[in-house]
C-alpha positions as CSV (number, residue, x, y, z in Angstrom):
1,M,-22.4,17.4,50.8
2,D,-21.0,13.8,51.1
3,W,-21.5,11.9,54.3
4,K,-18.8,9.3,54.5
5,L,-18.8,6.4,57.0
6,E,-15.1,6.1,57.9
7,L,-15.0,4.3,61.3
8,I,-16.9,1.7,63.1
9,V,-16.2,0.9,66.8
10,V,-16.0,-2.8,67.6
11,P,-16.1,-3.5,71.3
12,V,-13.8,-6.3,72.5
13,A,-12.8,-7.7,75.9
14,D,-9.0,-8.0,75.1
15,V,-7.5,-5.5,72.7
16,D,-4.3,-7.4,72.1
17,R,-6.1,-10.6,71.3
18,A,-8.5,-8.8,68.9
19,K,-5.7,-6.8,67.3
20,A,-3.8,-10.1,66.6
21,F,-6.9,-11.7,65.1
22,Y,-7.7,-8.8,62.8
23,V,-4.1,-8.4,61.6
24,D,-3.0,-12.0,61.5
25,N,-6.1,-14.0,60.8
26,V,-8.2,-11.5,58.7
27,G,-5.4,-9.4,57.1
28,F,-6.5,-5.9,58.1
29,D,-3.9,-3.2,58.0
30,L,-2.9,-1.6,61.3
31,H,-3.0,2.2,61.3
32,V,-3.2,3.3,64.9
33,D,-2.4,1.7,68.3
34,H,-2.7,4.5,70.8
35,Q,-2.8,4.3,74.5
36,Q,-3.1,7.1,77.1
37,G,-3.7,5.9,80.6
38,D,-6.4,3.3,80.6
39,F,-7.7,4.5,77.2
40,R,-6.5,2.5,74.2
41,V,-7.7,2.5,70.6
42,V,-6.5,0.4,67.8
43,Q,-7.6,1.4,64.3
44,L,-7.5,-1.2,61.5
45,T,-8.6,-1.2,57.9
46,P,-9.5,-4.0,55.5
47,R,-7.4,-3.9,52.3
48,G,-8.9,-1.5,49.8
49,S,-11.6,-0.1,52.2
50,A,-12.4,3.5,52.9
51,C,-13.9,2.5,56.2
52,S,-11.9,1.4,59.2
53,I,-12.7,-0.3,62.5
54,A,-11.6,0.8,65.9
55,I,-11.3,-1.9,68.5
56,M,-11.7,-0.7,72.0
57,A,-11.9,-2.5,75.3
58,N,-15.5,-2.7,76.5
59,A,-16.2,-6.0,78.3
60,D,-19.9,-5.2,78.6
61,G,-20.3,-4.6,74.9
62,A,-17.8,-7.2,73.6
63,G,-19.4,-9.4,70.9
64,S,-22.3,-7.0,70.4
65,V,-21.6,-6.0,66.8
66,H,-23.2,-8.3,64.2
67,G,-23.6,-8.3,60.4
68,L,-20.7,-6.1,59.4
69,H,-20.1,-6.7,55.6
70,L,-16.9,-7.0,53.7
71,V,-17.3,-6.9,50.0
72,V,-15.0,-8.9,47.7
73,S,-14.9,-9.7,44.0
74,D,-14.2,-13.5,44.5
75,I,-16.0,-15.2,47.4
76,D,-14.1,-18.4,47.0
77,A,-10.7,-16.8,47.0
78,A,-11.7,-14.6,50.0
79,R,-12.9,-17.7,52.0
80,A,-9.7,-19.6,51.1
81,E,-7.6,-16.7,52.4
82,L,-9.6,-16.4,55.6
83,D,-9.3,-20.2,56.1
84,R,-5.5,-20.2,55.4
85,R,-5.0,-17.4,57.9
86,G,-7.0,-19.3,60.6
87,A,-10.1,-17.1,60.8
88,S,-12.4,-20.1,60.6
89,P,-14.9,-18.9,58.0
90,S,-18.1,-20.6,57.3
91,E,-18.6,-22.5,54.1
92,V,-19.8,-20.3,51.2
93,F,-23.6,-20.0,51.0
94,H,-26.3,-18.1,49.0
95,Y,-30.0,-17.4,49.3
96,S,-32.7,-18.9,47.1
97,S,-36.4,-18.4,47.6
98,G,-35.7,-16.8,51.0
99,R,-33.7,-19.8,52.2
100,Q,-30.0,-20.1,52.9
101,E,-28.5,-22.7,50.5
102,P,-24.9,-24.2,50.4
103,G,-22.4,-23.0,47.8
104,P,-22.1,-19.7,45.9
105,D,-25.1,-18.3,43.9
106,P,-25.4,-20.6,40.8
107,D,-25.7,-17.5,38.6
108,R,-22.9,-15.7,40.5
109,G,-25.2,-12.8,40.9
110,D,-23.9,-9.8,42.8
111,Y,-24.8,-9.5,46.5
112,N,-25.9,-13.2,46.9
113,S,-22.8,-15.3,47.8
114,F,-21.5,-15.1,51.3
115,C,-19.3,-16.6,54.0
116,S,-19.1,-15.5,57.6
117,F,-16.7,-15.4,60.5
118,C,-16.5,-14.2,64.1
119,D,-13.8,-12.5,66.0
120,P,-12.7,-14.0,69.4
121,D,-15.4,-11.9,71.2
122,G,-18.3,-13.0,68.9
123,N,-18.6,-9.9,66.8
124,T,-19.8,-11.3,63.4
125,W,-18.9,-10.5,59.9
126,L,-20.3,-11.4,56.5
127,V,-18.1,-11.5,53.4
128,Q,-20.3,-10.8,50.3
129,E,-19.4,-11.2,46.7
130,V,-19.8,-8.3,44.2
131,V,-18.0,-9.3,41.0
132,G,-17.2,-5.7,40.1
133,A,-15.8,-4.9,43.5
134,G,-12.1,-4.2,44.1
């Protein structure tokens, strides 16, 4: 039996602000924007991903999700797109001897070149290069 991770809840303080960030600044696809009474859920998916996020208002939990990973085949192109869209990504970095170093992995080894960004609530994301991805 397969166990598939298909949805991660990301708590935010302002659903409209978060929705605009993920659609406009990160480029996620919008699938659901449903409201019934005070309950509202917005479901978005990164291009090419089988897993979506649901942003939901939760002022007490806003900004509490850290280290979500997006996997791309070209870290430089991904960072450039995030920057062009206004997501304010970090510079590209890698790890060597257990320390974070600037720039992509010199060997361009899978799983070792990253950049990061935060949503308006402080939820954090890592973008990780895996050359064979996507």
